[in-house]
C-alpha positions in Angstrom: -63.5 29.6 50.9 -62.0 27.1 48.4 -63.6 26.3 45.1 -65.4 23.1 44.9 -63.5 20.4 43.0 -65.1 19.7 39.6 -64.6 16.1 38.7 -65.0 14.7 35.3 -67.3 11.8 34.6 -65.6 8.4 34.9 -66.1 7.8 31.2 -63.9 10.9 30.4 -61.2 10.2 33.0 -57.8 8.7 31.9 -56.4 5.8 33.8 -54.3 6.9 36.7 -51.4 4.9 35.6 -51.4 6.4 32.1 -51.8 10.0 33.4 -49.0 9.5 35.9 -46.7 8.1 33.2 -47.3 11.0 30.9 -46.6 13.5 33.7 -43.3 11.8 34.5 -42.4 11.7 30.9 -43.0 15.5 30.5 -41.0 16.3 33.6 -38.1 14.0 32.5 -38.0 15.4 29.0 -37.6 18.9 30.4 -34.6 17.9 32.4 -32.7 15.4 30.3 -29.7 16.5 28.2 -29.9 13.8 25.5 -33.1 13.0 23.7 -34.0 10.1 21.5 -34.4 12.4 18.6 -30.8 13.4 18.9 -29.8 10.0 17.5 -32.0 10.2 14.5 -28.9 10.4 12.3 -27.9 6.9 13.3 -31.0 5.4 11.7 -29.7 6.7 8.4 -26.8 4.4 8.7 -28.9 1.4 9.8 -28.1 1.6 13.5 -30.7 1.3 16.3 -30.4 2.9 19.7 -32.5 0.9 22.2 -34.2 2.5 25.2 -31.7 1.0 27.6 -28.8 2.3 25.6 -30.4 5.8 25.6 -30.7 5.7 29.3 -27.0 4.8 29.6 -25.7 7.6 27.4 -25.9 10.4 29.9 -24.1 8.2 32.5 -21.4 7.4 30.0 -21.0 11.0 29.0 -20.6 12.0 32.7 -18.1 9.2 33.2 -16.1 10.3 30.2 -16.1 13.9 31.4 -15.0 12.9 34.9 -12.1 10.8 33.4 -11.0 13.7 31.2 -11.0 16.1 34.2 -9.2 13.6 36.4 -6.5 13.0 33.7 -6.1 16.7 33.2 -5.6 17.3 36.9 -3.5 14.1 37.5 -0.4 14.3 39.6 2.3 11.9 40.4 1.4 9.5 43.2 4.9 9.4 44.6 7.4 12.3 44.6 10.2 12.1 42.0 13.5 10.8 43.3 16.1 13.3 44.4 19.0 12.9 42.0 22.5 13.9 43.0 24.6 16.0 40.7 21.8 18.5 39.7 20.0 16.1 37.3 16.7 17.5 36.1 13.7 15.3 35.1 12.8 15.8 31.4 9.6 17.6 30.7 6.9 15.3 29.3 6.4 16.2 25.6 2.8 16.0 24.5 2.2 15.8 20.7 0.3 18.7 19.3 -3.3 18.1 18.3 -2.5 19.5 14.8 0.0 16.6 14.1 -2.8 14.0 14.6 -5.1 16.1 12.5 -2.7 16.2 9.6 -2.1 12.5 9.8 -5.9 11.8 9.4 -5.9 14.5 6.7 -3.3 12.4 4.8 -5.5 9.4 5.0 -8.5 11.4 3.7 -6.4 12.7 0.9 -5.2 9.2 0.0 -8.8 7.8 0.0 -10.0 10.7 -2.1 -7.2 10.4 -4.7 -7.7 6.7 -5.0 -11.4 7.3 -5.7 -10.6 10.0 -8.2 -8.0 7.8 -10.0 -10.6 4.9 -10.2 -13.1 7.4 -11.7 -10.6 8.7 -14.2 -9.7 5.2 -15.4 -13.1 3.5 -15.5 -15.5 6.4 -16.1 -13.7 9.3 -17.8 -11.0 7.1 -19.3 -8.8 10.2 -19.4 -5.0 10.1 -19.7 -4.8 13.9 -19.1 -6.7 13.6 -15.9 -4.3 11.0 -14.6 -1.3 13.1 -15.5 -2.8 16.0 -13.5 -3.5 13.7 -10.6 0.0 12.3 -10.7 1.5 15.8 -10.4 -0.8 16.5 -7.5 0.2 13.3 -5.7 3.9 13.9 -6.4 3.7 17.4 -4.9 1.7 16.4 -1.9 2.9 12.9 -0.9 6.4 13.4 -2.4 7.9 16.8 -1.9 5.6 18.2 0.8 5.2 15.1 2.9 8.8 14.0 2.2 7.7 10.6 1.1 6.6 9.6 4.6 4.3 7.9 5.5 4.0 5.9 2.4 2.3 2.6 1.5 5.5 1.0 0.3 7.2 1.2 3.7 4.0 0.3 5.7 4.6 -3.3 4.9 7.4 -3.4 7.4 5.3 -1.8 10.2 2.7 -4.5 9.7 5.3 -7.2 9.7 6.9 -5.9 12.9 3.5 -5.7 14.6 2.6 -9.3 13.6 5.8 -11.0 14.4 7.9 -8.6 16.5 5.6 -8.3 19.6 5.2 -5.2 21.7 4.7 -2.9 18.7 1.4 -1.2 17.9 0.9 0.0 14.3 -0.4 3.6 14.1 -3.9 3.8 12.6 -2.7 6.0 9.8 0.0 3.5 8.8 -2.6 0.7 8.7 -4.8 2.9 6.5 -1.9 3.5 4.1 -1.3 -0.2 4.0 -4.8 -1.4 3.5 -6.5 1.3 1.4 -4.5 0.8 -1.8 -4.9 -3.0 -1.4 -8.6 -2.7 -1.0 -8.9 -0.6 -4.1 -6.7 -3.1 -6.0 -9.2 -5.9 -5.2 -11.9 -3.9 -7.0 -10.3 -1.5 -9.5 -6.8 -2.9 -10.1 -3.7 -0.9 -9.7 -5.3 2.6 -9.6 -2.9 3.5 -6.8 0.0 3.1 -9.2 -1.9 4.9 -11.9 -1.8 8.4 -10.3 -1.5 8.3 -6.5 1.9 6.8 -5.7 4.6 9.5 -5.8 7.3 7.0 -6.7 5.4 5.9 -9.8 4.3 9.5 -10.7 8.0 10.7 -10.7 9.0 7.9 -13.0 6.0 8.3 -15.3 6.7 12.0 -15.8 10.3 11.4 -16.9 9.4 8.7 -19.4 10.2 10.4 -22.7 11.4 7.8 -25.2 10.3 4.3 -24.1 11.7 1.2 -25.5 10.5 -2.4 -25.0 12.6 -4.9 -23.1 13.0 -8.5 -24.4 10.3 -10.7 -22.9 12.8 -13.1 -21.3 14.5 -10.3 -19.5 11.2 -8.7 -18.4 9.9 -12.0 -17.1 13.1 -12.8 -15.3 13.3 -9.4 -13.5 9.6 -9.6 -12.5 10.4 -12.0 -9.6 12.7 -9.4 -7.9 9.8 -7.5 -6.2 8.6 -10.6 -4.5 12.1 -11.5 -3.3 12.6 -7.9 -2.1 9.2 -8.1 -0.3 10.3 -11.3 1.5 13.6 -9.8 2.6 11.9 -6.6 3.9 9.4 -8.6 5.9 12.2 -10.9 7.4 14.3 -8.0 8.6 11.3 -6.0 9.9 9.8 -9.0 11.7 13.0 -9.7 13.6 13.3 -6.1 14.6 16.6 -5.7 12.7 16.0 -2.8 10.3 13.5 -1.4 7.9 15.3 -2.5 4.7 12.7 -1.0 2.3 12.8 2.4 3.8 16.6 2.5 4.3 17.2 1.7 0.7 14.4 3.7 -0.9 15.9 5.4 -3.9 13.4 8.3 -4.2 12.8 9.5 -0.7 16.2 11.3 -0.7 15.1 13.1 -3.8 11.8 14.1 -2.2 13.7 15.4 0.9 16.5 16.9 -1.1 18.8 15.3 1.4 20.2 11.8 1.9 23.1 9.4 1.6 25.2 9.9 -1.5 24.7 6.2 -2.5 20.9 6.4 -2.4 20.9 9.7 -4.2 23.0 8.2 -7.0 20.8 5.1 -7.2 17.7 7.3 -7.4 19.3 9.4 -10.2 20.3 6.3 -12.1 16.8 4.9 -11.9 15.3 8.2 -13.2 17.8 8.2 -16.0 16.9 4.7 -16.8 13.2 5.6 -16.6 13.6 8.0 -19.5 13.8 4.9 -21.7 12.4 2.0 -19.6 8.9 2.6 -18.2 8.9 2.6 -14.4 11.9 0.4 -13.7 11.5 0.6 -9.9 7.7 -0.1 -10.0 8.1 -3.1 -12.3 11.3 -4.7 -11.0 11.9 -3.6 -7.4 8.8 -2.2 -5.6 7.7 -4.7 -2.9 4.3 -3.1 -2.4 3.7 -3.3 -6.1 4.1 -7.1 -5.7 1.2 -7.1 -3.3 -0.9 -4.8 -5.5 -0.2 -7.1 -8.5 -1.6 -10.1 -6.6 -4.7 -8.1 -5.6 -5.2 -6.8 -9.1 -5.0 -10.3 -10.5 -8.4 -11.1 -8.9 -9.9 -7.6 -9.1 -13.6 -7.3 -9.8 -13.1 -4.8 -12.6 -10.2 -4.6 -15.0 -9.0 -2.1 -17.6 -10.4 -2.7 -21.1 -8.8 -0.9 -24.0 -11.7 -0.8 -26.5 -15.2 0.2 -25.4 -17.0 -2.4 -27.4 -15.0 -4.7 -29.8 -11.4 -5.1 -30.7 -10.4 -4.5 -34.4 -6.9 -6.2 -33.9 -5.1 -3.0 -34.9 -2.3 -3.7 -32.3 -1.9 0.0 -31.6 -2.6 -0.5 -27.9 0.2 -3.1 -27.8 2.6 -0.7 -29.4 1.6 2.2 -27.1 2.1 0.4 -23.8 5.6 1.2 -22.4 5.3 -1.4 -19.6 4.8 -4.6 -21.7 1.4 -5.2 -20.1 -0.6 -6.0 -23.3 -1.2 -9.6 -24.1 -1.9 -11.0 -27.6 -4.9 -13.1 -28.5 -4.5 -16.8 -27.8 -6.5 -19.7 -28.9 -6.2 -21.5 -25.6 -5.1 -25.1 -25.2 -2.9 -26.7 -27.7 -3.8 -29.8 -29.8 -2.0 -32.9 -30.9 1.7 -33.3 -30.1 2.0 -29.8 -28.8 -0.7 -30.5 -26.2 1.2 -33.5 -25.0 4.5 -31.6 -24.8 2.8 -28.8 -22.8 1.4 -31.3 -20.3 4.7 -33.0 -19.8 6.4 -29.7 -19.2 3.8 -28.6 -16.7 4.0 -32.0 -14.9 7.7 -31.7 -14.5 7.5 -28.1 -13.2 4.9 -29.2 -10.6 7.2 -31.9 -9.5 10.1 -29.4 -9.4 8.1 -26.9 -7.3 8.5 -28.7 -3.9 12.2 -29.2 -4.6 12.6 -25.5 -5.3 10.8 -24.6 -2.0 12.9 -27.2 0.0 16.1 -26.1 -1.6 15.4 -22.4 -1.0 14.4 -23.1 2.6 17.8 -24.9 3.2 19.8 -22.1 1.6 17.9 -19.5 3.7 18.6 -21.5 6.9 22.3 -21.8 5.8 22.8 -18.1 5.4 20.6 -17.0 8.3 23.6 -16.5 10.6 25.2 -14.1 8.2 21.9 -12.2 7.8 21.5 -11.9 11.6 24.6 -9.8 11.8 22.6 -6.9 10.4 20.7 -6.8 13.7 22.3 -4.2 16.1 22.2 -6.5 19.1 23.8 -9.4 17.3 26.5 -7.1 15.9 27.2 -5.7 19.3 27.4 -9.1 20.9 30.0 -10.2 18.3 32.0 -7.1 18.8 31.9 -7.6 22.6 33.2 -11.2 22.1 36.0 -10.0 19.9 37.1 -7.2 22.3 36.5 -9.0 25.5 40.1 -8.8 26.7 40.7 -5.2 25.8 40.8 -2.6 28.5 37.9 -0.2 28.8 38.1 3.2 27.2 37.6 6.6 28.9 37.0 10.1 27.7 35.0 11.1 24.6 33.6 7.9 23.1 31.9 7.3 19.8 28.4 5.8 19.7 29.8 2.4 18.9 32.3 2.6 21.7 29.7 3.8 24.1 27.4 0.8 23.2 30.3 -1.6 23.8 31.0 -0.1 27.2 27.4 -0.5 28.2 27.5 -4.1 27.0 30.4 -4.8 29.3 28.1 -3.7 32.2 25.6 -6.5 31.5 27.3 -9.0 29.2 25.0 -11.9 29.9 21.9 -10.0 28.9 23.5 -9.0 25.6 24.6 -12.5 24.8 21.3 -14.1 25.7 19.4 -11.6 23.6 21.7 -12.1 20.6 21.2 -15.9 20.9 17.5 -15.5 20.9 17.6 -13.2 17.8 19.8 -15.8 16.0 17.2 -18.4 16.6 14.5 -16.1 15.2 16.7 -15.5 12.1 17.1 -19.3 11.6 13.3 -19.6 11.3 12.9 -16.4 9.3 15.7 -17.3 7.0 14.2 -20.7 6.4 10.8 -19.2 5.5 12.4 -16.5 3.3 14.3 -19.1 1.4 11.2 -21.2 0.9 9.4 -18.1 -0.2 12.0 -17.4 -2.9 11.8 -21.0 -4.1 8.0 -20.7 -4.3 8.2 -17.4 -6.2 10.6 -18.9 -8.8 8.6 -22.1 -9.1 5.3 -20.3 -9.5 6.8 -18.1 -12.2 7.9 -21.1 -14.2 4.5 -22.8 -13.8 2.6 -19.6 -14.8 4.7 -19.3 -17.9 3.7 -22.8 -19.0 -0.1 -22.2 -18.8 -2.0 -21.1 -21.8 -4.9 -18.7 -21.5 -7.7 -18.2 -24.0 -7.9 -14.6 -25.3 -9.9 -13.3 -28.3 -8.7 -9.7 -28.1 -5.6 -7.6 -27.2 -6.0 -7.2 -23.4 -3.8 -5.7 -20.7 -2.6 -8.2 -18.1 -4.5 -7.7 -14.9 -1.5 -7.7 -12.7 1.0 -5.9 -14.9 -1.3 -3.1 -16.1 -0.6 0.2 -14.2 -3.9 1.6 -15.5 -2.1 4.6 -17.0 -4.7 5.1 -19.7 -2.1 5.4 -22.5 -3.8 2.8 -24.6 -7.1 4.7 -24.5 -5.4 7.5 -26.6 -4.4 5.1 -29.4 -7.5 2.8 -29.7 -9.5 3.9 -32.8 -12.7 2.6 -31.4 -12.2 4.6 -28.2 -11.5 7.7 -30.2 -14.6 7.2 -32.2 -16.6 6.8 -29.0 -15.2 10.2 -27.7 -16.0 11.9 -31.0 -12.4 12.6 -31.8 -12.3 10.4 -34.8 -15.2 9.9 -37.2 -16.6 6.4 -37.7 -16.0 6.7 -41.4 -12.2 6.7 -40.8 -12.4 3.0 -39.7 -14.2 1.7 -42.8 -11.0 1.3 -45.0 -8.7 0.0 -42.2 -7.3 0.8 -38.8 -5.9 4.2 -38.4 -4.1 6.3 -35.8 -4.6 10.0 -35.4 -1.7 12.0 -36.8 -1.4 14.3 -33.8 -0.4 11.4 -31.5 3.3 10.5 -31.2 4.4 7.3 -32.8 4.0 4.2 -30.7 6.9 2.4 -29.0 9.5 0.7 -31.1 9.4 3.3 -33.9 6.3 1.8 -35.6 4.5 4.6 -37.4 0.8 4.7 -37.4 -0.8 4.0 -40.8 -1.9 7.2 -42.5 -3.9 5.8 -45.3 -7.2 6.1 -43.5 -6.5 8.9 -41.1 -7.4 11.8 -43.3 -10.8 12.3 -41.7 -9.5 12.6 -38.1 -10.6 15.6 -36.1 -8.1 17.5 -34.0 -10.7 18.5 -31.4 
């Protein structure tokens, strides 16, 4: 006999629809794999996962798993052809997972070192910390990673992807290209300060720096922009990676390379004993981009923590000529009229320089196109068209020539297309050179108002040398007592003498602490 059903009063009963909904919810929650609480971490980053998206997640997970299984068990749809002569199909080589891991590790190390360099420059203001960071970067990115991949050469990869067509830039190369530029827009050239292995190597060999004449330094400063334009032109046309092929320090990092580039690298290092960072200042194409970004950076390096005492010790301590003297600003009277006339003439000359450079670039584009392998092969094929074919052991150049004879029309058509690309690229490159020279002349005619000795935003490498010579900075650190500044401007006796042989005044440096 069954028990009589005990029914609750209607006032205590739940609506049938609500009870049914809760029962279904409990049964579903016991069976589902992914719960809404599993995505709580997304809310910490400002993301919201809607109910519809939650319902799709198990389906997407199953679809991804099915695709992975099908790819793992994939087979060829058609059988491979049966070659005569015993030819064997090559085995498909799959990159190891560790290689991709180490590539992303390089990106993480780059981002971390950039953050540490910015912290050392703007928070700690420590020259010793930057030296230690430079040694670490030199060992990791230089000698261990063999100088590849580097931010300097990544310019060519980006140019080839933008203009070459059919080339996809690896994500790690894009990171090496954009990360230092992004930091330059906020913190200046902190990449050059202690992260770039090229700059670290030159900075460590700088023993007895001398200052270059201003006219020579200003004239050589346009070379990085010209080198940048040439590297982009040859990379965009698919001809060669000029910047990587003629890198003077990669053979030193790899302990192997062409004798010419080893000699060039050794000569630059020997020159770097006396001239601060010659490659970075007068050749580096990526440094030209960083200089443009640092010019508009949100923060810039300041020598003194509060006020400048006009002691000029920072100017004497900078081996890169980046310190700028105080200026009153615009001229007055006859000098103002002369400056305006000169600026007006230079502005009129600027379009003429661009047009003249574009014409010269177009004029010499045919000679530059011969550096392209296809164009060079087509010209060799035309020269040796009547010669009989060669047999036996052939050199790589002779083998390429024999292959060109099998399809001559294709080679000639491709070479003609590349010459047309070089005509446009040469024109743009020549116009770029004219623009660089004209902009340099115009910028030299502008006067900027400065009240203190300040490092130039673009030329400053953020090396923190000037921090070690500024008396106000030393007082802030507690290295020099404030009483030492009352009678004049002093330099601690334990520092080396600044550049140019100017000795620091000793009259008021008696109270300096050696801590």
